[in-house]
C-alpha positions as semicolon CSV with decimal commas, in nm:
position;residue;x (nm);y (nm);z (nm)
1;M;12,864;10,512;11,996
2;F;12,566;10,291;12,107
3;S;12,278;10,475;12,253
4;C;11,915;10,369;12,374
5;R;11,633;10,595;12,368
6;L;11,326;10,461;12,580
7;R;10,989;10,477;12,444
8;S;10,655;10,411;12,621
9;P;10,384;10,420;12,341
10;L;10,133;10,228;12,540
11;A;10,192;10,400;12,849
12;F;10,385;10,103;12,972
13;V;10,681;10,113;13,193
14;G;10,998;9,920;13,046
15;V;11,319;9,925;12,843
16;C;11,360;9,878;12,503
17;F;11,698;9,708;12,493
18;I;11,539;9,363;12,602
19;L;11,455;9,260;12,246
20;G;11,754;9,435;12,085
21;M;11,885;9,796;12,115
22;T;11,730;10,095;11,941
23;A;12,087;10,190;11,896
24;S;12,262;10,377;11,665
25;I;12,550;10,179;11,479
26;A;12,644;10,468;11,257
27;Q;13,004;10,515;11,254
28;G;13,137;10,856;11,276
29;Q;12,893;11,154;11,245
30;P;12,520;11,104;11,302
31;I;12,296;10,988;11,013
32;D;12,141;11,293;10,811
33;R;11,780;11,184;10,817
34;H;11,668;11,475;10,594
35;A;11,918;11,361;10,334
36;W;11,827;11,010;10,360
37;V;11,419;11,078;10,306
38;T;11,479;11,362;10,037
39;R;11,709;11,238;9,816
40;H;11,440;10,968;9,721
41;N;11,165;11,248;9,672
42;V;10,925;11,129;9,378
43;H;10,972;11,368;9,068
44;L;10,732;11,293;8,756
45;T;10,765;11,451;8,441
46;E;10,465;11,318;8,241
47;P;10,163;11,136;8,328
48;D;10,210;10,774;8,491
49;I;9,887;10,601;8,575
50;W;10,084;10,356;8,749
51;S;10,228;10,599;8,986
52;P;9,961;10,843;9,118
53;L;10,116;11,013;9,423
54;S;9,949;11,005;9,767
55;V;9,933;11,224;10,096
56;G;9,783;11,116;10,406
57;N;9,825;11,099;10,779
58;G;9,805;10,715;10,856
59;A;9,421;10,663;10,907
60;F;9,325;10,905;10,592
61;C;9,476;10,904;10,237
62;F;9,436;11,094;9,951
63;T;9,559;10,975;9,586
64;A;9,609;11,223;9,333
65;D;9,694;11,220;8,974
66;V;9,924;11,438;8,775
67;T;9,734;11,759;8,823
68;G;9,779;11,712;9,187
69;L;9,403;11,649;9,231
70;Q;9,144;11,384;9,109
71;T;9,114;11,550;8,765
72;F;9,124;11,239;8,529
73;E;8,965;10,962;8,714
74;A;8,885;10,749;8,416
75;D;9,229;10,743;8,279
76;Y;9,359;10,606;8,600
77;L;9,141;10,344;8,657
78;E;9,354;10,176;8,391
79;G;9,644;10,199;8,634
80;I;9,613;10,285;8,996
81;P;9,270;10,445;9,103
82;L;9,236;10,785;9,271
83;G;9,043;10,774;9,603
84;T;8,988;10,984;9,926
85;M;8,985;10,692;10,178
86;A;8,950;10,703;10,558
87;D;8,998;10,391;10,804
88;W;8,678;10,422;10,927
89;A;8,461;10,468;10,575
90;W;8,272;10,143;10,529
91;H;7,934;10,130;10,358
92;T;7,710;9,807;10,322
93;T;7,469;9,771;10,035
94;P;7,123;9,681;10,118
95;S;7,003;9,345;10,040
96;E;6,625;9,221;9,939
97;R;6,715;8,893;10,150
98;E;6,854;8,821;10,468
99;C;7,204;8,696;10,440
100;R;7,338;8,485;10,683
101;L;7,688;8,344;10,689
102;E;7,540;8,018;10,819
103;N;7,374;7,976;10,483
104;T;7,722;7,905;10,355
105;F;7,819;7,640;10,567
106;I;7,953;7,311;10,444
107;K;8,017;7,031;10,713
108;V;8,365;6,884;10,609
109;P;8,499;6,559;10,783
110;S;8,776;6,644;11,018
111;A;9,102;6,445;11,141
112;D;8,914;6,365;11,446
113;G;8,595;6,186;11,282
114;R;8,400;6,509;11,346
115;E;8,159;6,709;11,075
116;V;8,284;7,063;11,089
117;A;8,132;7,367;10,971
118;Y;8,307;7,585;10,723
119;P;8,150;7,887;10,512
120;I;8,292;7,747;10,204
121;N;7,995;7,756;9,996
122;L;8,020;8,030;9,732
123;K;7,695;7,928;9,523
124;A;7,481;7,959;9,841
125;P;7,202;8,231;9,844
126;G;7,393;8,554;9,966
127;A;7,727;8,442;9,949
128;A;7,810;8,694;9,708
129;W;7,666;8,984;9,914
130;L;7,846;8,864;10,195
131;R;8,193;8,886;10,041
132;A;8,099;9,220;9,920
133;N;7,956;9,366;10,269
134;P;8,061;9,560;10,455
135;H;8,306;9,751;10,161
136;K;8,518;10,029;10,176
137;F;8,463;10,344;9,961
138;S;8,590;10,688;9,858
139;L;8,452;10,968;10,034
140;G;8,465;11,212;9,753
141;Q;8,622;11,325;9,466
142;I;8,848;11,658;9,449
143;G;8,962;11,745;9,077
144;L;8,993;12,027;8,860
145;V;8,773;12,152;8,569
146;M;8,978;12,291;8,292
147;K;8,886;12,450;7,945
148;K;9,071;12,508;7,662
149;A;9,046;12,830;7,481
150;D;8,782;12,707;7,238
151;G;8,576;12,594;7,558
152;S;8,655;12,206;7,508
153;A;8,764;12,005;7,788
154;V;9,102;11,946;7,867
155;A;9,217;11,593;7,838
156;L;9,531;11,415;8,002
157;D;9,721;11,422;7,676
158;D;9,672;11,799;7,667
159;L;9,901;11,867;7,970
160;E;10,237;12,018;7,908
161;K;10,560;12,049;8,086
162;V;10,460;11,845;8,347
163;D;10,637;11,864;8,656
164;Q;10,526;11,692;9,002
165;R;10,732;11,631;9,298
166;L;10,640;11,479;9,607
167;D;10,818;11,604;9,909
168;L;10,830;11,290;10,140
169;W;10,998;11,493;10,434
170;Q;10,694;11,756;10,480
171;G;10,433;11,528;10,293
172;V;10,339;11,794;10,046
173;L;10,290;11,737;9,665
174;T;10,342;11,999;9,419
175;S;10,211;11,978;9,078
176;R;10,282;12,213;8,778
177;F;10,205;12,165;8,416
178;A;10,055;12,397;8,153
179;V;9,744;12,420;7,917
180;E;9,790;12,581;7,607
181;G;10,114;12,741;7,753
182;V;9,955;12,894;8,050
183;P;10,059;12,757;8,356
184;V;9,902;12,575;8,673
185;T;10,053;12,504;8,985
186;V;9,856;12,302;9,256
187;M;9,992;12,201;9,599
188;T;9,816;11,928;9,808
189;C;9,867;11,805;10,165
190;C;9,680;11,624;10,451
191;R;9,598;11,763;10,770
192;P;9,754;11,576;11,037
193;G;9,502;11,404;11,290
194;E;9,195;11,497;11,074
195;D;9,018;11,350;10,775
196;A;9,085;11,686;10,563
197;V;9,287;11,735;10,243
198;A;9,414;12,089;10,167
199;V;9,488;12,219;9,814
200;R;9,620;12,570;9,659
201;V;9,557;12,624;9,294
202;E;9,737;12,903;9,115
203;S;9,686;12,991;8,751
204;P;9,596;13,295;8,517
205;L;9,336;13,047;8,410
206;L;9,137;13,099;8,727
207;A;9,078;13,457;8,652
208;E;8,969;13,347;8,283
209;K;8,695;13,148;8,448
210;R;8,877;12,833;8,265
211;L;8,966;12,653;8,561
212;A;8,777;12,571;8,852
213;V;8,804;12,313;9,151
214;R;8,532;12,027;9,184
215;V;8,412;11,840;9,480
216;A;8,183;11,558;9,408
217;F;8,026;11,253;9,532
218;A;7,941;10,897;9,409
219;Y;7,765;10,616;9,536
220;P;7,982;10,325;9,642
221;N;7,971;10,050;9,382
222;G;8,103;9,777;9,623
223;E;8,281;9,596;9,342
224;W;8,595;9,413;9,376
225;G;8,910;9,620;9,259
226;K;8,969;9,950;9,120
227;T;8,617;10,079;9,020
228;F;8,515;10,297;9,363
229;N;8,241;10,533;9,206
230;E;7,893;10,467;9,043
231;W;7,826;10,813;8,918
232;K;7,475;10,729;8,773
233;A;7,326;10,647;9,087
234;A;7,244;10,995;9,209
235;D;6,916;10,886;9,347
236;R;7,061;10,634;9,585
237;H;7,243;10,862;9,798
238;Q;7,182;11,241;9,965
239;T;7,411;11,527;9,994
240;E;7,247;11,756;10,238
241;L;7,343;12,109;10,263
242;V;7,345;12,181;10,627
243;D;7,501;12,502;10,674
244;R;7,654;12,768;10,423
245;R;7,889;13,050;10,491
246;D;8,057;13,302;10,250
247;D;8,374;13,086;10,311
248;C;8,223;12,728;10,339
249;V;7,958;12,467;10,327
250;R;7,859;12,221;10,543
251;L;7,738;11,897;10,433
252;R;7,564;11,575;10,571
253;R;7,621;11,271;10,352
254;K;7,388;10,987;10,367
255;V;7,465;10,690;10,138
256;D;7,212;10,407;10,270
257;T;7,321;10,330;10,670
258;T;7,640;10,506;10,643
259;C;7,641;10,877;10,729
260;Y;7,933;11,126;10,735
261;G;7,992;11,485;10,713
262;C;8,169;11,703;10,486
263;T;8,297;12,075;10,510
264;I;8,419;12,245;10,234
265;G;8,613;12,575;10,273
266;A;8,768;12,807;10,037
267;A;8,972;13,120;10,053
268;G;8,988;13,313;9,732
269;G;8,715;13,143;9,585
270;A;8,346;13,137;9,564
271;I;8,160;12,786;9,626
272;K;7,854;12,709;9,434
273;R;7,641;12,409;9,402
274;A;7,640;12,284;9,026
275;A;7,466;11,932;9,119
276;P;7,293;11,733;9,370
277;H;7,641;11,593;9,464
278;E;7,856;11,840;9,296
279;F;8,038;12,169;9,398
280;L;8,247;12,418;9,222
281;I;8,502;12,636;9,372
282;E;8,579;12,945;9,149
283;S;8,816;13,224;9,185
284;S;8,655;13,561;9,267
285;G;8,943;13,737;9,153
286;D;9,302;13,707;9,021
287;S;9,406;13,554;9,351
288;P;9,487;13,184;9,365
289;V;9,226;12,950;9,527
290;E;9,270;12,767;9,857
291;L;9,019;12,527;9,980
292;T;9,008;12,255;10,247
293;V;8,785;11,967;10,223
294;A;8,726;11,792;10,560
295;F;8,543;11,480;10,656
296;S;8,401;11,345;10,976
297;E;8,291;10,989;11,081
298;D;8,039;11,137;11,321
299;G;7,858;11,371;11,047
300;S;7,984;11,673;11,258
301;S;8,122;11,983;11,102
302;L;8,472;12,067;11,133
303;E;8,622;12,390;11,176
304;V;8,971;12,365;10,999
305;P;9,168;12,678;10,855
306;W;9,094;12,727;10,477
307;D;9,435;12,898;10,396
308;F;9,676;12,639;10,279
309;A;9,952;12,788;10,472
310;A;9,850;12,662;10,793
311;S;9,778;12,319;10,644
312;Q;10,121;12,279;10,500
313;K;10,295;12,402;10,825
314;A;10,063;12,134;11,033
315;S;10,189;11,862;10,763
316;A;10,545;11,955;10,747
317;E;10,572;11,942;11,109
318;A;10,362;11,610;11,152
319;M;10,582;11,433;10,879
320;E;10,925;11,571;11,021
321;A;10,809;11,408;11,335
322;Y;10,742;11,096;11,165
323;W;11,068;11,063;11,022
324;K;11,245;11,182;11,322
325;E;11,091;10,932;11,558
326;G;11,136;10,612;11,367
327;G;11,421;10,418;11,251
328;I;11,629;10,467;10,966
329;I;11,853;10,258;10,732
330;D;12,116;10,445;10,550
331;L;12,312;10,273;10,245
332;S;12,487;10,567;10,097
333;Q;12,832;10,468;10,201
334;S;12,780;10,141;10,005
335;S;12,988;10,039;9,698
336;D;12,778;9,784;9,571
337;P;12,571;10,000;9,309
338;R;12,230;9,832;9,401
339;W;12,244;10,024;9,728
340;R;12,035;10,319;9,596
341;E;11,753;10,132;9,432
342;L;11,739;9,922;9,761
343;E;11,705;10,217;9,988
344;R;11,464;10,400;9,736
345;R;11,229;10,090;9,818
346;I;11,283;10,115;10,205
347;V;11,229;10,496;10,209
348;L;10,923;10,505;9,979
349;S;10,773;10,209;10,201
350;E;10,833;10,366;10,503
351;Y;10,635;10,688;10,364
352;L;10,351;10,487;10,243
353;M;10,319;10,300;10,546
354;G;10,316;10,598;10,729
355;I;10,039;10,759;10,503
356;Q;9,781;10,490;10,508
357;N;9,863;10,215;10,726
358;R;9,846;10,332;11,097
359;G;9,492;10,313;11,143
360;R;9,259;10,115;11,441
361;T;9,189;9,824;11,225
362;C;9,389;9,578;10,998
363;P;9,443;9,742;10,651
364;Q;9,338;9,580;10,364
365;E;9,612;9,465;10,104
366;T;9,600;9,784;9,916
367;G;9,577;10,009;10,209
368;L;9,394;10,324;10,168
369;T;9,501;10,368;9,820
370;C;9,240;10,135;9,630
371;N;9,022;9,853;9,697
372;S;9,100;9,497;9,687
373;W;8,862;9,203;9,812
374;H;8,596;9,464;9,846
375;G;8,836;9,650;10,099
376;K;8,809;9,382;10,356
377;F;9,151;9,291;10,534
378;H;9,302;8,969;10,552
379;L;9,433;8,833;10,895
380;E;9,709;8,629;10,779
381;M;9,866;8,950;10,591
382;H;9,839;9,158;10,888
383;W;10,188;9,012;10,985
384;W;10,339;9,171;10,663
385;H;10,156;9,481;10,688
386;S;10,244;9,562;11,095
387;V;10,519;9,396;11,210
388;H;10,779;9,612;11,069
389;F;10,609;9,905;11,308
390;A;10,761;9,682;11,622
391;L;11,103;9,690;11,448
392;W;11,120;10,017;11,322
393;G;11,044;10,213;11,665
394;R;10,674;10,245;11,606
395;E;10,548;9,989;11,804
396;D;10,247;10,209;11,926
397;V;10,075;10,148;11,590
398;L;10,099;9,773;11,600
399;A;9,934;9,801;11,972
400;R;9,668;10,038;11,834
401;Q;9,559;9,768;11,575
402;L;9,599;9,501;11,820
403;E;9,311;9,652;12,025
404;W;9,089;9,530;11,719
405;Y;9,154;9,189;11,813
406;L;9,073;9,257;12,170
407;K;8,713;9,411;12,068
408;T;8,645;9,105;11,814
409;M;8,764;8,817;12,051
410;A;8,379;8,716;12,139
411;V;8,311;8,670;11,755
412;M;8,621;8,467;11,701
413;R;8,496;8,267;12,017
414;R;8,169;8,202;11,857
415;T;8,367;8,094;11,535
416;A;8,532;7,832;11,751
417;E;8,218;7,719;11,946
418;I;8,018;7,655;11,609
419;Q;8,323;7,416;11,508
420;G;8,346;7,264;11,843
421;Y;8,680;7,389;11,954
422;R;8,788;7,568;12,254
423;G;8,907;7,929;12,269
424;V;8,882;8,148;11,977
425;R;8,959;8,105;11,594
426;W;9,082;8,390;11,395
427;G;8,914;8,426;11,054
428;K;9,101;8,511;10,729
429;M;8,910;8,784;10,521
430;L;8,722;9,005;10,736
431;G;8,546;9,314;10,791
432;P;8,575;9,573;11,093
433;D;8,292;9,355;11,259
434;G;8,483;9,051;11,263
435;R;8,268;8,845;11,045
436;E;8,415;8,635;10,818
437;A;8,356;8,637;10,431
438;P;8,261;8,312;10,289
439;S;8,530;8,179;10,050
440;S;8,635;7,828;9,927
441;I;9,014;7,867;10,066
442;G;8,998;8,141;10,345
443;P;8,819;7,977;10,633
444;L;9,038;7,689;10,606
445;L;9,375;7,851;10,644
446;V;9,515;7,849;10,974
447;W;9,863;8,034;10,969
448;Q;9,715;8,360;11,084
449;Q;9,614;8,177;11,417
450;P;9,937;8,245;11,602
451;H;9,974;8,584;11,477
452;P;9,827;8,761;11,787
453;I;10,053;8,589;12,003
454;Y;10,353;8,691;11,771
455;Y;10,252;9,055;11,788
456;A;10,186;9,053;12,180
457;E;10,542;8,897;12,218
458;L;10,676;9,171;12,018
459;L;10,526;9,462;12,224
460;Y;10,614;9,262;12,571
461;R;10,970;9,246;12,445
462;H;10,985;9,628;12,390
463;S;10,827;9,688;12,708
464;P;10,865;9,375;12,946
465;D;10,593;9,458;13,208
466;Q;10,319;9,342;13,406
467;E;10,089;9,582;13,237
468;V;10,166;9,447;12,883
469;L;10,139;9,070;13,023
470;R;9,794;9,170;13,173
471;R;9,641;9,349;12,861
472;Y;9,692;9,066;12,648
473;A;9,678;8,760;12,866
474;D;9,353;8,639;12,790
475;L;9,417;8,724;12,390
476;V;9,723;8,484;12,427
477;E;9,536;8,236;12,638
478;Q;9,220;8,176;12,409
479;T;9,442;8,184;12,118
480;A;9,645;7,905;12,232
481;E;9,358;7,711;12,357
482;F;9,218;7,694;12,005
483;M;9,548;7,584;11,870
484;A;9,613;7,289;12,118
485;D;9,237;7,181;12,036
486;F;9,278;7,202;11,696
487;A;9,607;6,987;11,664
488;E;9,488;6,617;11,639
489;W;9,679;6,350;11,796
490;N;9,771;6,052;11,521
491;E;9,800;5,723;11,734
492;E;9,958;5,538;11,448
493;R;10,234;5,814;11,401
494;G;10,265;5,920;11,749
495;C;10,265;6,300;11,681
496;F;9,994;6,579;11,634
497;E;9,870;6,700;11,322
498;L;9,733;6,997;11,147
499;G;9,434;6,883;10,945
500;P;9,259;6,772;10,729
501;P;9,071;6,994;10,644
502;F;9,348;7,229;10,594
503;I;9,480;7,476;10,343
504;S;9,868;7,579;10,376
505;A;9,974;7,944;10,341
506;R;10,058;7,866;9,989
507;E;9,689;7,839;9,883
508;F;9,756;7,586;9,628
509;S;9,522;7,323;9,736
510;G;9,191;7,438;9,776
511;A;9,007;7,188;9,597
512;T;9,154;6,906;9,796
513;Y;9,156;7,031;10,127
514;G;9,010;6,710;10,284
515;E;9,343;6,566;10,195
516;N;9,597;6,816;10,296
517;K;9,756;6,830;10,631
518;N;10,084;6,928;10,800
519;G;10,227;7,245;10,651
520;C;10,573;7,309;10,703
521;F;10,564;7,653;10,824
522;E;10,223;7,583;11,045
523;L;10,392;7,295;11,208
524;A;10,687;7,512;11,332
525;Y;10,479;7,826;11,416
526;W;10,244;7,600;11,621
527;R;10,517;7,479;11,839
528;W;10,670;7,827;11,858
529;A;10,348;7,983;11,950
530;L;10,216;7,727;12,230
531;E;10,555;7,752;12,385
532;T;10,526;8,134;12,415
533;A;10,207;8,128;12,534
534;N;10,330;7,892;12,826
535;Q;10,603;8,157;12,887
536;W;10,324;8,430;12,918
537;R;10,194;8,216;13,187
538;G;10,531;8,179;13,367
539;R;10,561;8,579;13,350
540;L;10,217;8,615;13,513
541;G;10,316;8,366;13,795
542;L;10,086;8,075;13,633
543;E;10,185;7,711;13,602
544;P;10,234;7,618;13,259
545;R;9,962;7,400;13,059
546;S;10,084;7,064;13,032
547;D;9,835;6,993;12,734
548;W;9,980;7,298;12,533
549;A;10,320;7,177;12,612
550;R;10,238;6,817;12,498
551;V;10,088;6,948;12,179
552;A;10,426;7,174;12,119
553;E;10,683;6,897;12,168
554;N;10,516;6,632;11,963
555;M;10,399;6,806;11,615
556;A;10,435;6,614;11,332
557;P;10,803;6,664;11,197
558;L;10,834;6,880;10,889
559;P;10,790;6,749;10,544
560;V;11,094;6,678;10,326
561;V;11,113;6,552;9,998
562;D;11,427;6,481;9,839
563;G;11,614;6,667;10,089
564;I;11,440;7,009;10,089
565;Y;11,141;7,108;10,273
566;T;10,817;7,138;10,092
567;E;10,484;7,320;10,147
568;Q;10,289;7,032;10,314
569;E;10,319;6,665;10,348
570;R;10,109;6,626;10,023
571;V;10,225;6,868;9,732
572;L;10,033;6,885;9,393
573;V;10,216;7,156;9,195
574;P;10,566;7,189;9,301
575;D;10,828;7,474;9,293
576;G;10,532;7,737;9,251
577;G;10,344;8,010;9,443
578;H;10,440;8,118;9,807
579;P;10,732;7,929;9,917
580;C;10,585;7,940;10,263
581;Q;10,823;7,669;10,371
582;L;11,075;7,916;10,415
583;A;10,871;8,086;10,705
584;A;10,976;7,819;10,950
585;W;11,291;7,968;10,960
586;G;11,276;8,311;10,817
587;L;10,991;8,418;11,056
588;L;11,079;8,229;11,362
589;P;11,369;8,206;11,610
590;K;11,576;7,920;11,555
591;S;11,407;7,589;11,673
592;P;11,553;7,228;11,721
593;V;11,250;7,088;11,472
594;V;11,406;7,291;11,175
595;D;11,746;7,151;11,020
596;E;11,951;7,408;10,915
597;A;12,149;7,225;10,643
598;T;11,796;7,115;10,478
599;M;11,694;7,471;10,506
600;V;11,990;7,585;10,297
601;R;11,900;7,354;10,042
602;T;11,567;7,467;10,034
603;M;11,655;7,849;10,028
604;D;11,885;7,763;9,726
605;H;11,618;7,563;9,546
606;V;11,355;7,838;9,594
607;L;11,602;8,154;9,497
608;H;11,715;7,954;9,182
609;H;11,505;7,719;9,074
610;W;11,144;7,811;9,159
611;N;10,870;7,961;8,924
612;H;10,890;8,321;9,058
613;K;10,620;8,442;8,837
614;S;10,347;8,276;9,057
615;T;10,478;8,408;9,355
616;W;10,358;8,736;9,564
617;G;10,499;9,066;9,673
618;W;10,583;8,920;10,024
619;D;10,751;8,629;9,924
620;Y;11,071;8,815;9,850
621;P;11,111;8,975;10,214
622;M;11,036;8,621;10,335
623;M;11,332;8,462;10,115
624;A;11,562;8,767;10,223
625;M;11,491;8,699;10,580
626;T;11,550;8,304;10,541
627;A;11,853;8,356;10,399
628;A;11,977;8,627;10,639
629;R;11,940;8,417;10,936
630;L;12,108;8,120;10,723
631;G;12,422;8,367;10,702
632;R;12,388;8,447;10,323
633;G;12,349;8,818;10,312
634;D;12,427;8,780;9,915
635;W;12,103;8,585;9,895
636;A;11,915;8,804;10,112
637;V;11,993;9,117;9,888
638;E;11,951;8,909;9,573
639;S;11,598;8,792;9,713
640;L;11,495;9,161;9,781
641;L;11,584;9,277;9,442
642;L;11,516;8,978;9,202
643;D;11,394;9,142;8,873
644;E;11,041;8,977;8,864
645;T;10,714;9,132;8,795
646;K;10,526;9,090;9,138
647;N;10,865;9,226;9,289
648;T;10,853;9,541;9,084
649;Y;10,825;9,894;9,297
650;R;10,677;10,190;9,091
651;P;10,840;10,529;9,118
652;N;10,580;10,594;9,377
653;G;10,713;10,297;9,606
654;H;10,418;10,091;9,560
655;N;10,480;9,710;9,498
656;Y;10,301;9,581;9,159
657;Q;10,146;9,277;9,130
658;S;9,930;9,279;8,840
659;G;9,685;9,493;8,639
660;R;9,432;9,355;8,872
661;L;9,626;9,420;9,210
662;P;9,853;9,719;9,074
663;C;9,977;9,806;9,469
664;Y;10,041;9,555;9,724
665;L;10,128;9,673;10,067
666;P;10,220;9,336;10,222
667;G;10,521;9,359;9,983
668;N;10,626;9,699;10,124
669;G;10,578;9,566;10,473
670;G;10,749;9,303;10,432
671;L;11,074;9,453;10,266
672;L;11,046;9,676;10,595
673;T;11,069;9,359;10,818
674;A;11,360;9,225;10,642
675;A;11,556;9,521;10,611
676;A;11,526;9,596;10,966
677;M;11,642;9,241;11,061
678;M;11,913;9,243;10,820
679;A;12,052;9,567;10,984
680;A;11,983;9,527;11,354
681;G;11,944;9,147;11,369
682;W;11,767;8,908;11,521
683;E;11,697;8,696;11,843
684;G;12,010;8,451;11,865
685;G;12,160;8,607;11,565
686;P;12,527;8,694;11,531
687;E;12,662;8,944;11,724
688;R;12,823;9,171;11,403
689;E;12,704;9,458;11,225
690;A;12,444;9,457;10,972
691;P;12,457;9,061;11,044
692;G;12,188;8,997;10,726
693;F;12,381;9,197;10,473
694;P;12,692;9,050;10,272
695;Q;12,974;9,083;10,476
696;D;13,240;9,140;10,169
697;G;13,290;9,520;10,221
698;T;13,073;9,611;9,948
699;W;12,784;9,742;10,200
700;T;12,818;9,980;10,447
701;V;12,482;9,994;10,685
702;R;12,445;10,272;10,895
703;W;12,123;10,248;11,106
704;E;11,928;10,371;11,418
705;G;11,619;10,360;11,582
706;L;11,565;9,972;11,503
707;H;11,483;9,672;11,710
708;R;11,597;9,334;11,679
709;G;11,372;9,088;11,510
710;L;11,241;8,774;11,703
């Protein structure tokens, strides 16, 4: 039975079956969503520094070790670190000199003979500061202080009878262990809609004064990577006690120009200040200690319940609503034994994206778990972070994040003006203000440029009305304006080209950007985006732009070598890195400029002859989407489950890449996008159930609440 549930996340009026039904094609009884989620609850029976577990609400996330709190920070720095992160939490380290992006400009010859300025000089004064600032930071550390009977501190290896369980349906983490045979139980959850974590600690150790909860604050070190905190810089930040009551303290944190509030409230325990930036919560009797630690962006004090039951109930209600509102792909009736691992990855990716990837700005590649690239987000990766939201019935998240593009258009327009182009040029590595970070590669990438048109088109397909068109009309127009202006006419070849200078999505040719041009995916994406921008004009009753149409219809042919598509026209290192040529088919609707037979050969070559050790987490979903559109469901499943290091999904669901990058949300987001397309289909795809899965009878795919891909 097919059913369509209308959604209006943007207060837009429209019908959602334009892009593809949100119908259930579940056969027989409705899908049991609770069973779908909870059969993948995470259960740890020993400490795993690569799988700390997190609770969050989409814009605030708390990552805990095996104690349910952040007790063993140093141990987990070797794996995935323990952070308390909010979407709004950015810090800038003071600089003794004025650091201006213009100081990093190098003028590069372009195809039209002009000298164009790019911020690619990493040796320039201030370049390192510009890359590192602003950066995200951890708001505070909440952990246990535990002592053994002899008074010595409890170490991670001292924990006994570890039993930690994450209830995905309720968003509640329950951690049980013992210290010298004495049991400890810690429950942790996040309050929905508030930057607050709630905790309940129960143990006989509390009454013995061998166990307390510690809340501490550090100076943000601003480094690349996993280390958040500089604990030896107490004089560089302030923790001001604003108000104190029997059950709570209200603090104002000042870290250079960053100010925020923190309220610590406790039930069953007394709060005392142990150091300028440290507070202890100790039991006032035999009862458990319950506390809430809440943070506020504006520095205000927060009135939240200190008792854990209220927060647990709120978390359960919010998470249950989250699981009931979005899409679902149930694979449990499949006979292929790989179904369980694929479904586990899907469910845990849905959880991770739900608790830390639904904020107001584009997320960084490690989300709200830890820092990568100083916490800055990468616009080319936003596709992989957030397109799945539109396909899984959560298009309101994509719309919320698209507001950042509208707010920063003036910054991007200035970038285009400096380089002598019309329209807006979207950068690569950015902070919340839109200022690009200097890089030898990032400023020369262009495949993020069409993304806003793709996002806007997704939202329009879900809510096809004039309000959506008007909301994003200027965004689409100005994005396309730059794209048409950036493409250069080659008189000799009779086509428009991209670059030089140019670096493809593969990012392998940074040192030779002046010789690179015409990336396979970028050429196809340019054509699609300019054609779509003209369609937007038509929907608004405007005449199509003939200059846009001329560029779109006359892009250079996609590069082919020995019968397969290549990254770009000049390839220095074959068969490694991102196989981005596949995106010309996998990410975009079918186009006359892409030859299917050539793409089949390319897909076969990448799947079976590529150096997968040099790939990244989003490459595998890209391969799967390409295989699905080619009618090779067997290749699609094989791609998603290839046994490669960077296609590893830890017990906590995180897509591992390397020790330096222990989690990678573009992999999780890409997996969700690929799975949705494989189950629900795509524009112009075959009208059969689960068209992207193998059709040999070994896969039974029951789904609901999904939209078709473009």
